[in-house]
Chimera marker file (.cmm) of the C-alpha trace (Angstrom):
<marker_set name="trace">
<marker id="1" x="73.513" y="98.122" z="97.494" r="1" g="1" b="0" radius="0.5"/>
<marker id="2" x="71.144" y="95.201" z="96.162" r="1" g="1" b="0" radius="0.5"/>
<marker id="3" x="72.339" y="91.642" z="97.426" r="1" g="1" b="0" radius="0.5"/>
<marker id="4" x="71.220" y="88.557" z="97.874" r="1" g="1" b="0" radius="0.5"/>
<marker id="5" x="72.240" y="85.241" z="99.280" r="1" g="1" b="0" radius="0.5"/>
<marker id="6" x="73.084" y="81.707" z="97.693" r="1" g="1" b="0" radius="0.5"/>
<marker id="7" x="72.313" y="79.018" z="99.816" r="1" g="1" b="0" radius="0.5"/>
<marker id="8" x="71.159" y="74.945" z="99.661" r="1" g="1" b="0" radius="0.5"/>
<marker id="9" x="68.443" y="74.207" z="102.076" r="1" g="1" b="0" radius="0.5"/>
<marker id="10" x="66.085" y="71.360" z="102.730" r="1" g="1" b="0" radius="0.5"/>
<marker id="11" x="62.466" y="71.696" z="104.259" r="1" g="1" b="0" radius="0.5"/>
<marker id="12" x="62.578" y="69.048" z="106.699" r="1" g="1" b="0" radius="0.5"/>
<marker id="13" x="59.139" y="69.209" z="107.608" r="1" g="1" b="0" radius="0.5"/>
<marker id="14" x="58.997" y="68.201" z="104.203" r="1" g="1" b="0" radius="0.5"/>
<marker id="15" x="61.375" y="65.541" z="104.315" r="1" g="1" b="0" radius="0.5"/>
<marker id="16" x="59.598" y="64.073" z="107.181" r="1" g="1" b="0" radius="0.5"/>
<marker id="17" x="56.566" y="63.730" z="105.377" r="1" g="1" b="0" radius="0.5"/>
<marker id="18" x="57.695" y="62.059" z="102.500" r="1" g="1" b="0" radius="0.5"/>
<marker id="19" x="59.574" y="59.442" z="104.469" r="1" g="1" b="0" radius="0.5"/>
<marker id="20" x="56.170" y="58.677" z="106.787" r="1" g="1" b="0" radius="0.5"/>
<marker id="21" x="54.239" y="58.206" z="103.948" r="1" g="1" b="0" radius="0.5"/>
<marker id="22" x="56.490" y="55.957" z="101.862" r="1" g="1" b="0" radius="0.5"/>
<marker id="23" x="56.417" y="54.370" z="105.607" r="1" g="1" b="0" radius="0.5"/>
<marker id="24" x="52.731" y="53.690" z="105.420" r="1" g="1" b="0" radius="0.5"/>
<marker id="25" x="53.537" y="52.689" z="101.624" r="1" g="1" b="0" radius="0.5"/>
<marker id="26" x="55.737" y="49.730" z="102.546" r="1" g="1" b="0" radius="0.5"/>
<marker id="27" x="53.594" y="48.520" z="105.339" r="1" g="1" b="0" radius="0.5"/>
<marker id="28" x="50.403" y="47.814" z="103.256" r="1" g="1" b="0" radius="0.5"/>
<marker id="29" x="52.254" y="46.655" z="99.961" r="1" g="1" b="0" radius="0.5"/>
<marker id="30" x="51.764" y="43.114" z="98.933" r="1" g="1" b="0" radius="0.5"/>
<marker id="31" x="54.826" y="42.833" z="97.861" r="1" g="1" b="0" radius="0.5"/>
<marker id="32" x="56.798" y="43.835" z="101.515" r="1" g="1" b="0" radius="0.5"/>
<marker id="33" x="54.432" y="41.629" z="103.190" r="1" g="1" b="0" radius="0.5"/>
<marker id="34" x="56.726" y="38.838" z="105.533" r="1" g="1" b="0" radius="0.5"/>
<marker id="35" x="59.708" y="40.491" z="105.013" r="1" g="1" b="0" radius="0.5"/>
<marker id="36" x="61.346" y="43.378" z="107.050" r="1" g="1" b="0" radius="0.5"/>
<marker id="37" x="61.402" y="46.169" z="104.635" r="1" g="1" b="0" radius="0.5"/>
<marker id="38" x="61.273" y="49.662" z="106.591" r="1" g="1" b="0" radius="0.5"/>
<marker id="39" x="62.589" y="52.756" z="106.772" r="1" g="1" b="0" radius="0.5"/>
<marker id="40" x="63.199" y="55.129" z="109.668" r="1" g="1" b="0" radius="0.5"/>
<marker id="41" x="64.650" y="58.869" z="109.598" r="1" g="1" b="0" radius="0.5"/>
<marker id="42" x="67.010" y="60.244" z="112.855" r="1" g="1" b="0" radius="0.5"/>
<marker id="43" x="68.194" y="64.273" z="112.257" r="1" g="1" b="0" radius="0.5"/>
<marker id="44" x="69.265" y="64.144" z="108.959" r="1" g="1" b="0" radius="0.5"/>
<marker id="45" x="69.541" y="60.529" z="107.879" r="1" g="1" b="0" radius="0.5"/>
<marker id="46" x="67.029" y="58.332" z="106.014" r="1" g="1" b="0" radius="0.5"/>
<marker id="47" x="68.224" y="54.504" z="106.968" r="1" g="1" b="0" radius="0.5"/>
<marker id="48" x="66.570" y="51.772" z="104.763" r="1" g="1" b="0" radius="0.5"/>
<marker id="49" x="65.674" y="48.242" z="106.137" r="1" g="1" b="0" radius="0.5"/>
<marker id="50" x="64.737" y="45.696" z="104.285" r="1" g="1" b="0" radius="0.5"/>
<marker id="51" x="65.597" y="41.457" z="103.298" r="1" g="1" b="0" radius="0.5"/>
<marker id="52" x="67.707" y="41.871" z="100.037" r="1" g="1" b="0" radius="0.5"/>
<marker id="53" x="69.491" y="44.630" z="98.062" r="1" g="1" b="0" radius="0.5"/>
<marker id="54" x="66.839" y="45.035" z="95.260" r="1" g="1" b="0" radius="0.5"/>
<marker id="55" x="63.848" y="45.632" z="98.258" r="1" g="1" b="0" radius="0.5"/>
<marker id="56" x="66.388" y="48.522" z="99.263" r="1" g="1" b="0" radius="0.5"/>
<marker id="57" x="65.707" y="49.320" z="96.068" r="1" g="1" b="0" radius="0.5"/>
<marker id="58" x="62.282" y="49.232" z="95.823" r="1" g="1" b="0" radius="0.5"/>
<marker id="59" x="61.786" y="51.168" z="98.714" r="1" g="1" b="0" radius="0.5"/>
<marker id="60" x="64.650" y="53.986" z="97.638" r="1" g="1" b="0" radius="0.5"/>
<marker id="61" x="62.175" y="54.314" z="94.352" r="1" g="1" b="0" radius="0.5"/>
<marker id="62" x="58.881" y="54.753" z="96.647" r="1" g="1" b="0" radius="0.5"/>
<marker id="63" x="61.052" y="57.326" z="98.397" r="1" g="1" b="0" radius="0.5"/>
<marker id="64" x="62.311" y="58.847" z="95.540" r="1" g="1" b="0" radius="0.5"/>
<marker id="65" x="58.707" y="60.024" z="94.140" r="1" g="1" b="0" radius="0.5"/>
<marker id="66" x="56.941" y="60.786" z="97.487" r="1" g="1" b="0" radius="0.5"/>
<marker id="67" x="60.530" y="62.713" z="97.834" r="1" g="1" b="0" radius="0.5"/>
<marker id="68" x="59.890" y="64.600" z="94.274" r="1" g="1" b="0" radius="0.5"/>
<marker id="69" x="55.943" y="65.097" z="94.524" r="1" g="1" b="0" radius="0.5"/>
<marker id="70" x="57.116" y="67.146" z="97.945" r="1" g="1" b="0" radius="0.5"/>
<marker id="71" x="59.299" y="69.901" z="96.019" r="1" g="1" b="0" radius="0.5"/>
<marker id="72" x="62.388" y="68.811" z="97.144" r="1" g="1" b="0" radius="0.5"/>
<marker id="73" x="65.162" y="68.621" z="95.443" r="1" g="1" b="0" radius="0.5"/>
<marker id="74" x="66.732" y="64.323" z="94.863" r="1" g="1" b="0" radius="0.5"/>
<marker id="75" x="70.076" y="65.885" z="94.107" r="1" g="1" b="0" radius="0.5"/>
<marker id="76" x="70.707" y="66.818" z="98.302" r="1" g="1" b="0" radius="0.5"/>
<marker id="77" x="70.831" y="63.189" z="98.765" r="1" g="1" b="0" radius="0.5"/>
<marker id="78" x="74.194" y="61.355" z="99.388" r="1" g="1" b="0" radius="0.5"/>
<marker id="79" x="73.838" y="58.027" z="98.966" r="1" g="1" b="0" radius="0.5"/>
<marker id="80" x="75.251" y="55.583" z="101.015" r="1" g="1" b="0" radius="0.5"/>
<marker id="81" x="76.674" y="52.180" z="100.372" r="1" g="1" b="0" radius="0.5"/>
<marker id="82" x="74.134" y="48.524" z="100.639" r="1" g="1" b="0" radius="0.5"/>
<marker id="83" x="75.260" y="46.377" z="103.527" r="1" g="1" b="0" radius="0.5"/>
<marker id="84" x="75.206" y="43.252" z="104.481" r="1" g="1" b="0" radius="0.5"/>
<marker id="85" x="73.446" y="42.842" z="108.082" r="1" g="1" b="0" radius="0.5"/>
<marker id="86" x="73.446" y="39.325" z="109.518" r="1" g="1" b="0" radius="0.5"/>
<marker id="87" x="71.869" y="36.603" z="107.117" r="1" g="1" b="0" radius="0.5"/>
<marker id="88" x="69.178" y="37.913" z="104.741" r="1" g="1" b="0" radius="0.5"/>
<marker id="89" x="69.235" y="41.765" z="106.118" r="1" g="1" b="0" radius="0.5"/>
<marker id="90" x="70.395" y="44.972" z="104.218" r="1" g="1" b="0" radius="0.5"/>
<marker id="91" x="70.617" y="48.410" z="105.243" r="1" g="1" b="0" radius="0.5"/>
<marker id="92" x="71.215" y="51.552" z="103.199" r="1" g="1" b="0" radius="0.5"/>
<marker id="93" x="71.919" y="55.337" z="105.086" r="1" g="1" b="0" radius="0.5"/>
<marker id="94" x="70.378" y="58.259" z="102.599" r="1" g="1" b="0" radius="0.5"/>
<marker id="95" x="71.705" y="61.136" z="103.977" r="1" g="1" b="0" radius="0.5"/>
<marker id="96" x="70.177" y="64.568" z="103.564" r="1" g="1" b="0" radius="0.5"/>
<marker id="97" x="72.703" y="67.891" z="102.631" r="1" g="1" b="0" radius="0.5"/>
<marker id="98" x="71.933" y="71.134" z="103.526" r="1" g="1" b="0" radius="0.5"/>
<marker id="99" x="74.715" y="73.903" z="103.500" r="1" g="1" b="0" radius="0.5"/>
<marker id="100" x="77.278" y="74.771" z="100.451" r="1" g="1" b="0" radius="0.5"/>
<marker id="101" x="80.331" y="72.898" z="101.427" r="1" g="1" b="0" radius="0.5"/>
<marker id="102" x="83.509" y="75.301" z="100.816" r="1" g="1" b="0" radius="0.5"/>
<marker id="103" x="84.643" y="73.275" z="97.846" r="1" g="1" b="0" radius="0.5"/>
<marker id="104" x="81.787" y="74.537" z="96.367" r="1" g="1" b="0" radius="0.5"/>
<marker id="105" x="81.475" y="78.162" z="97.462" r="1" g="1" b="0" radius="0.5"/>
<marker id="106" x="84.811" y="78.698" z="96.431" r="1" g="1" b="0" radius="0.5"/>
<marker id="107" x="83.822" y="77.433" z="92.912" r="1" g="1" b="0" radius="0.5"/>
<marker id="108" x="80.767" y="79.943" z="92.734" r="1" g="1" b="0" radius="0.5"/>
<marker id="109" x="82.663" y="82.484" z="93.867" r="1" g="1" b="0" radius="0.5"/>
<marker id="110" x="85.403" y="81.659" z="91.225" r="1" g="1" b="0" radius="0.5"/>
<marker id="111" x="83.044" y="81.095" z="88.521" r="1" g="1" b="0" radius="0.5"/>
<marker id="112" x="81.216" y="84.658" z="90.329" r="1" g="1" b="0" radius="0.5"/>
<marker id="113" x="84.450" y="86.956" z="89.409" r="1" g="1" b="0" radius="0.5"/>
<marker id="114" x="85.632" y="84.673" z="86.098" r="1" g="1" b="0" radius="0.5"/>
<marker id="115" x="82.062" y="86.456" z="84.299" r="1" g="1" b="0" radius="0.5"/>
<marker id="116" x="83.756" y="89.821" z="85.027" r="1" g="1" b="0" radius="0.5"/>
<marker id="117" x="80.585" y="91.614" z="86.381" r="1" g="1" b="0" radius="0.5"/>
<marker id="118" x="80.193" y="94.185" z="88.411" r="1" g="1" b="0" radius="0.5"/>
<marker id="119" x="79.822" y="92.230" z="91.668" r="1" g="1" b="0" radius="0.5"/>
<marker id="120" x="81.953" y="90.540" z="94.719" r="1" g="1" b="0" radius="0.5"/>
<marker id="121" x="80.287" y="86.956" z="96.110" r="1" g="1" b="0" radius="0.5"/>
<marker id="122" x="81.747" y="86.535" z="99.488" r="1" g="1" b="0" radius="0.5"/>
<marker id="123" x="81.400" y="83.216" z="101.563" r="1" g="1" b="0" radius="0.5"/>
<marker id="124" x="79.240" y="83.989" z="104.827" r="1" g="1" b="0" radius="0.5"/>
<marker id="125" x="79.469" y="80.048" z="106.119" r="1" g="1" b="0" radius="0.5"/>
<marker id="126" x="77.305" y="78.147" z="104.771" r="1" g="1" b="0" radius="0.5"/>
<marker id="127" x="76.174" y="80.654" z="102.304" r="1" g="1" b="0" radius="0.5"/>
<marker id="128" x="77.700" y="82.714" z="99.467" r="1" g="1" b="0" radius="0.5"/>
<marker id="129" x="76.395" y="86.498" z="99.639" r="1" g="1" b="0" radius="0.5"/>
<marker id="130" x="76.943" y="88.352" z="96.006" r="1" g="1" b="0" radius="0.5"/>
<marker id="131" x="76.261" y="92.048" z="96.006" r="1" g="1" b="0" radius="0.5"/>
<marker id="132" x="76.550" y="95.001" z="93.482" r="1" g="1" b="0" radius="0.5"/>
<marker id="133" x="75.155" y="98.039" z="92.269" r="1" g="1" b="0" radius="0.5"/>
<marker id="134" x="73.035" y="96.929" z="89.599" r="1" g="1" b="0" radius="0.5"/>
<marker id="135" x="69.458" y="95.051" z="89.384" r="1" g="1" b="0" radius="0.5"/>
<marker id="136" x="70.045" y="93.153" z="86.998" r="1" g="1" b="0" radius="0.5"/>
<marker id="137" x="74.079" y="92.115" z="87.708" r="1" g="1" b="0" radius="0.5"/>
<marker id="138" x="72.512" y="90.101" z="90.458" r="1" g="1" b="0" radius="0.5"/>
<marker id="139" x="70.222" y="88.713" z="88.601" r="1" g="1" b="0" radius="0.5"/>
<marker id="140" x="72.765" y="87.581" z="85.373" r="1" g="1" b="0" radius="0.5"/>
<marker id="141" x="74.542" y="86.044" z="88.571" r="1" g="1" b="0" radius="0.5"/>
<marker id="142" x="71.676" y="84.107" z="89.674" r="1" g="1" b="0" radius="0.5"/>
<marker id="143" x="71.375" y="83.256" z="85.687" r="1" g="1" b="0" radius="0.5"/>
<marker id="144" x="74.587" y="82.020" z="84.857" r="1" g="1" b="0" radius="0.5"/>
<marker id="145" x="74.647" y="80.345" z="88.715" r="1" g="1" b="0" radius="0.5"/>
<marker id="146" x="71.229" y="78.042" z="87.563" r="1" g="1" b="0" radius="0.5"/>
<marker id="147" x="73.217" y="77.443" z="84.386" r="1" g="1" b="0" radius="0.5"/>
<marker id="148" x="76.783" y="76.335" z="85.841" r="1" g="1" b="0" radius="0.5"/>
<marker id="149" x="75.501" y="74.320" z="88.652" r="1" g="1" b="0" radius="0.5"/>
<marker id="150" x="73.224" y="71.958" z="87.921" r="1" g="1" b="0" radius="0.5"/>
<marker id="151" x="74.830" y="68.853" z="90.037" r="1" g="1" b="0" radius="0.5"/>
<marker id="152" x="73.552" y="70.299" z="93.948" r="1" g="1" b="0" radius="0.5"/>
<marker id="153" x="70.357" y="72.382" z="94.006" r="1" g="1" b="0" radius="0.5"/>
<marker id="154" x="70.989" y="76.061" z="94.857" r="1" g="1" b="0" radius="0.5"/>
<marker id="155" x="68.172" y="79.062" z="95.945" r="1" g="1" b="0" radius="0.5"/>
<marker id="156" x="68.291" y="82.436" z="95.869" r="1" g="1" b="0" radius="0.5"/>
<marker id="157" x="66.802" y="84.445" z="99.150" r="1" g="1" b="0" radius="0.5"/>
<marker id="158" x="67.489" y="87.373" z="101.073" r="1" g="1" b="0" radius="0.5"/>
<marker id="159" x="67.007" y="89.830" z="97.892" r="1" g="1" b="0" radius="0.5"/>
<marker id="160" x="67.689" y="93.199" z="99.190" r="1" g="1" b="0" radius="0.5"/>
<marker id="161" x="67.852" y="96.749" z="97.509" r="1" g="1" b="0" radius="0.5"/>
<link id1="1" id2="2" r="1" g="1" b="0" radius="0.2"/>
<link id1="2" id2="3" r="1" g="1" b="0" radius="0.2"/>
<link id1="3" id2="4" r="1" g="1" b="0" radius="0.2"/>
<link id1="4" id2="5" r="1" g="1" b="0" radius="0.2"/>
<link id1="5" id2="6" r="1" g="1" b="0" radius="0.2"/>
<link id1="6" id2="7" r="1" g="1" b="0" radius="0.2"/>
<link id1="7" id2="8" r="1" g="1" b="0" radius="0.2"/>
<link id1="8" id2="9" r="1" g="1" b="0" radius="0.2"/>
<link id1="9" id2="10" r="1" g="1" b="0" radius="0.2"/>
<link id1="10" id2="11" r="1" g="1" b="0" radius="0.2"/>
<link id1="11" id2="12" r="1" g="1" b="0" radius="0.2"/>
<link id1="12" id2="13" r="1" g="1" b="0" radius="0.2"/>
<link id1="13" id2="14" r="1" g="1" b="0" radius="0.2"/>
<link id1="14" id2="15" r="1" g="1" b="0" radius="0.2"/>
<link id1="15" id2="16" r="1" g="1" b="0" radius="0.2"/>
<link id1="16" id2="17" r="1" g="1" b="0" radius="0.2"/>
<link id1="17" id2="18" r="1" g="1" b="0" radius="0.2"/>
<link id1="18" id2="19" r="1" g="1" b="0" radius="0.2"/>
<link id1="19" id2="20" r="1" g="1" b="0" radius="0.2"/>
<link id1="20" id2="21" r="1" g="1" b="0" radius="0.2"/>
<link id1="21" id2="22" r="1" g="1" b="0" radius="0.2"/>
<link id1="22" id2="23" r="1" g="1" b="0" radius="0.2"/>
<link id1="23" id2="24" r="1" g="1" b="0" radius="0.2"/>
<link id1="24" id2="25" r="1" g="1" b="0" radius="0.2"/>
<link id1="25" id2="26" r="1" g="1" b="0" radius="0.2"/>
<link id1="26" id2="27" r="1" g="1" b="0" radius="0.2"/>
<link id1="27" id2="28" r="1" g="1" b="0" radius="0.2"/>
<link id1="28" id2="29" r="1" g="1" b="0" radius="0.2"/>
<link id1="29" id2="30" r="1" g="1" b="0" radius="0.2"/>
<link id1="30" id2="31" r="1" g="1" b="0" radius="0.2"/>
<link id1="31" id2="32" r="1" g="1" b="0" radius="0.2"/>
<link id1="32" id2="33" r="1" g="1" b="0" radius="0.2"/>
<link id1="33" id2="34" r="1" g="1" b="0" radius="0.2"/>
<link id1="34" id2="35" r="1" g="1" b="0" radius="0.2"/>
<link id1="35" id2="36" r="1" g="1" b="0" radius="0.2"/>
<link id1="36" id2="37" r="1" g="1" b="0" radius="0.2"/>
<link id1="37" id2="38" r="1" g="1" b="0" radius="0.2"/>
<link id1="38" id2="39" r="1" g="1" b="0" radius="0.2"/>
<link id1="39" id2="40" r="1" g="1" b="0" radius="0.2"/>
<link id1="40" id2="41" r="1" g="1" b="0" radius="0.2"/>
<link id1="41" id2="42" r="1" g="1" b="0" radius="0.2"/>
<link id1="42" id2="43" r="1" g="1" b="0" radius="0.2"/>
<link id1="43" id2="44" r="1" g="1" b="0" radius="0.2"/>
<link id1="44" id2="45" r="1" g="1" b="0" radius="0.2"/>
<link id1="45" id2="46" r="1" g="1" b="0" radius="0.2"/>
<link id1="46" id2="47" r="1" g="1" b="0" radius="0.2"/>
<link id1="47" id2="48" r="1" g="1" b="0" radius="0.2"/>
<link id1="48" id2="49" r="1" g="1" b="0" radius="0.2"/>
<link id1="49" id2="50" r="1" g="1" b="0" radius="0.2"/>
<link id1="50" id2="51" r="1" g="1" b="0" radius="0.2"/>
<link id1="51" id2="52" r="1" g="1" b="0" radius="0.2"/>
<link id1="52" id2="53" r="1" g="1" b="0" radius="0.2"/>
<link id1="53" id2="54" r="1" g="1" b="0" radius="0.2"/>
<link id1="54" id2="55" r="1" g="1" b="0" radius="0.2"/>
<link id1="55" id2="56" r="1" g="1" b="0" radius="0.2"/>
<link id1="56" id2="57" r="1" g="1" b="0" radius="0.2"/>
<link id1="57" id2="58" r="1" g="1" b="0" radius="0.2"/>
<link id1="58" id2="59" r="1" g="1" b="0" radius="0.2"/>
<link id1="59" id2="60" r="1" g="1" b="0" radius="0.2"/>
<link id1="60" id2="61" r="1" g="1" b="0" radius="0.2"/>
<link id1="61" id2="62" r="1" g="1" b="0" radius="0.2"/>
<link id1="62" id2="63" r="1" g="1" b="0" radius="0.2"/>
<link id1="63" id2="64" r="1" g="1" b="0" radius="0.2"/>
<link id1="64" id2="65" r="1" g="1" b="0" radius="0.2"/>
<link id1="65" id2="66" r="1" g="1" b="0" radius="0.2"/>
<link id1="66" id2="67" r="1" g="1" b="0" radius="0.2"/>
<link id1="67" id2="68" r="1" g="1" b="0" radius="0.2"/>
<link id1="68" id2="69" r="1" g="1" b="0" radius="0.2"/>
<link id1="69" id2="70" r="1" g="1" b="0" radius="0.2"/>
<link id1="70" id2="71" r="1" g="1" b="0" radius="0.2"/>
<link id1="71" id2="72" r="1" g="1" b="0" radius="0.2"/>
<link id1="72" id2="73" r="1" g="1" b="0" radius="0.2"/>
<link id1="73" id2="74" r="1" g="1" b="0" radius="0.2"/>
<link id1="74" id2="75" r="1" g="1" b="0" radius="0.2"/>
<link id1="75" id2="76" r="1" g="1" b="0" radius="0.2"/>
<link id1="76" id2="77" r="1" g="1" b="0" radius="0.2"/>
<link id1="77" id2="78" r="1" g="1" b="0" radius="0.2"/>
<link id1="78" id2="79" r="1" g="1" b="0" radius="0.2"/>
<link id1="79" id2="80" r="1" g="1" b="0" radius="0.2"/>
<link id1="80" id2="81" r="1" g="1" b="0" radius="0.2"/>
<link id1="81" id2="82" r="1" g="1" b="0" radius="0.2"/>
<link id1="82" id2="83" r="1" g="1" b="0" radius="0.2"/>
<link id1="83" id2="84" r="1" g="1" b="0" radius="0.2"/>
<link id1="84" id2="85" r="1" g="1" b="0" radius="0.2"/>
<link id1="85" id2="86" r="1" g="1" b="0" radius="0.2"/>
<link id1="86" id2="87" r="1" g="1" b="0" radius="0.2"/>
<link id1="87" id2="88" r="1" g="1" b="0" radius="0.2"/>
<link id1="88" id2="89" r="1" g="1" b="0" radius="0.2"/>
<link id1="89" id2="90" r="1" g="1" b="0" radius="0.2"/>
<link id1="90" id2="91" r="1" g="1" b="0" radius="0.2"/>
<link id1="91" id2="92" r="1" g="1" b="0" radius="0.2"/>
<link id1="92" id2="93" r="1" g="1" b="0" radius="0.2"/>
<link id1="93" id2="94" r="1" g="1" b="0" radius="0.2"/>
<link id1="94" id2="95" r="1" g="1" b="0" radius="0.2"/>
<link id1="95" id2="96" r="1" g="1" b="0" radius="0.2"/>
<link id1="96" id2="97" r="1" g="1" b="0" radius="0.2"/>
<link id1="97" id2="98" r="1" g="1" b="0" radius="0.2"/>
<link id1="98" id2="99" r="1" g="1" b="0" radius="0.2"/>
<link id1="99" id2="100" r="1" g="1" b="0" radius="0.2"/>
<link id1="100" id2="101" r="1" g="1" b="0" radius="0.2"/>
<link id1="101" id2="102" r="1" g="1" b="0" radius="0.2"/>
<link id1="102" id2="103" r="1" g="1" b="0" radius="0.2"/>
<link id1="103" id2="104" r="1" g="1" b="0" radius="0.2"/>
<link id1="104" id2="105" r="1" g="1" b="0" radius="0.2"/>
<link id1="105" id2="106" r="1" g="1" b="0" radius="0.2"/>
<link id1="106" id2="107" r="1" g="1" b="0" radius="0.2"/>
<link id1="107" id2="108" r="1" g="1" b="0" radius="0.2"/>
<link id1="108" id2="109" r="1" g="1" b="0" radius="0.2"/>
<link id1="109" id2="110" r="1" g="1" b="0" radius="0.2"/>
<link id1="110" id2="111" r="1" g="1" b="0" radius="0.2"/>
<link id1="111" id2="112" r="1" g="1" b="0" radius="0.2"/>
<link id1="112" id2="113" r="1" g="1" b="0" radius="0.2"/>
<link id1="113" id2="114" r="1" g="1" b="0" radius="0.2"/>
<link id1="114" id2="115" r="1" g="1" b="0" radius="0.2"/>
<link id1="115" id2="116" r="1" g="1" b="0" radius="0.2"/>
<link id1="116" id2="117" r="1" g="1" b="0" radius="0.2"/>
<link id1="117" id2="118" r="1" g="1" b="0" radius="0.2"/>
<link id1="118" id2="119" r="1" g="1" b="0" radius="0.2"/>
<link id1="119" id2="120" r="1" g="1" b="0" radius="0.2"/>
<link id1="120" id2="121" r="1" g="1" b="0" radius="0.2"/>
<link id1="121" id2="122" r="1" g="1" b="0" radius="0.2"/>
<link id1="122" id2="123" r="1" g="1" b="0" radius="0.2"/>
<link id1="123" id2="124" r="1" g="1" b="0" radius="0.2"/>
<link id1="124" id2="125" r="1" g="1" b="0" radius="0.2"/>
<link id1="125" id2="126" r="1" g="1" b="0" radius="0.2"/>
<link id1="126" id2="127" r="1" g="1" b="0" radius="0.2"/>
<link id1="127" id2="128" r="1" g="1" b="0" radius="0.2"/>
<link id1="128" id2="129" r="1" g="1" b="0" radius="0.2"/>
<link id1="129" id2="130" r="1" g="1" b="0" radius="0.2"/>
<link id1="130" id2="131" r="1" g="1" b="0" radius="0.2"/>
<link id1="131" id2="132" r="1" g="1" b="0" radius="0.2"/>
<link id1="132" id2="133" r="1" g="1" b="0" radius="0.2"/>
<link id1="133" id2="134" r="1" g="1" b="0" radius="0.2"/>
<link id1="134" id2="135" r="1" g="1" b="0" radius="0.2"/>
<link id1="135" id2="136" r="1" g="1" b="0" radius="0.2"/>
<link id1="136" id2="137" r="1" g="1" b="0" radius="0.2"/>
<link id1="137" id2="138" r="1" g="1" b="0" radius="0.2"/>
<link id1="138" id2="139" r="1" g="1" b="0" radius="0.2"/>
<link id1="139" id2="140" r="1" g="1" b="0" radius="0.2"/>
<link id1="140" id2="141" r="1" g="1" b="0" radius="0.2"/>
<link id1="141" id2="142" r="1" g="1" b="0" radius="0.2"/>
<link id1="142" id2="143" r="1" g="1" b="0" radius="0.2"/>
<link id1="143" id2="144" r="1" g="1" b="0" radius="0.2"/>
<link id1="144" id2="145" r="1" g="1" b="0" radius="0.2"/>
<link id1="145" id2="146" r="1" g="1" b="0" radius="0.2"/>
<link id1="146" id2="147" r="1" g="1" b="0" radius="0.2"/>
<link id1="147" id2="148" r="1" g="1" b="0" radius="0.2"/>
<link id1="148" id2="149" r="1" g="1" b="0" radius="0.2"/>
<link id1="149" id2="150" r="1" g="1" b="0" radius="0.2"/>
<link id1="150" id2="151" r="1" g="1" b="0" radius="0.2"/>
<link id1="151" id2="152" r="1" g="1" b="0" radius="0.2"/>
<link id1="152" id2="153" r="1" g="1" b="0" radius="0.2"/>
<link id1="153" id2="154" r="1" g="1" b="0" radius="0.2"/>
<link id1="154" id2="155" r="1" g="1" b="0" radius="0.2"/>
<link id1="155" id2="156" r="1" g="1" b="0" radius="0.2"/>
<link id1="156" id2="157" r="1" g="1" b="0" radius="0.2"/>
<link id1="157" id2="158" r="1" g="1" b="0" radius="0.2"/>
<link id1="158" id2="159" r="1" g="1" b="0" radius="0.2"/>
<link id1="159" id2="160" r="1" g="1" b="0" radius="0.2"/>
<link id1="160" id2="161" r="1" g="1" b="0" radius="0.2"/>
</marker_set>
């Protein structure tokens, strides 16, 4: 029986490369000279440091550009609040989300069932497996999910005949 998995994955190597490139650009830019502007990546959390909120926003703009150039969907980022640390320092955390959360997985399964296609959807941890008798039905499900789920990046892998 043909099947595929609906997942949300991020290439962590590309994220690390984008953070490194952003860090190099921040270190060499004239408008950041003599400031504490920097960023670091620990596991799946990017921490931005700067002297003021506008510096944090400038670093964020550079980072988003580098991520987009490397093919990372910026919809997988969850932004924290800008916090004032000490006298004139500010920080912000950005979390890279991976995997489909339970609430979104239930929404996906409900969408598929409401479409009245001859397929079955089941939640498999942080993925949703869709099985059906015909390839065309599975491709219709893929098209439906691409159209309906626009606020979170989804990939379809492990396609089997």
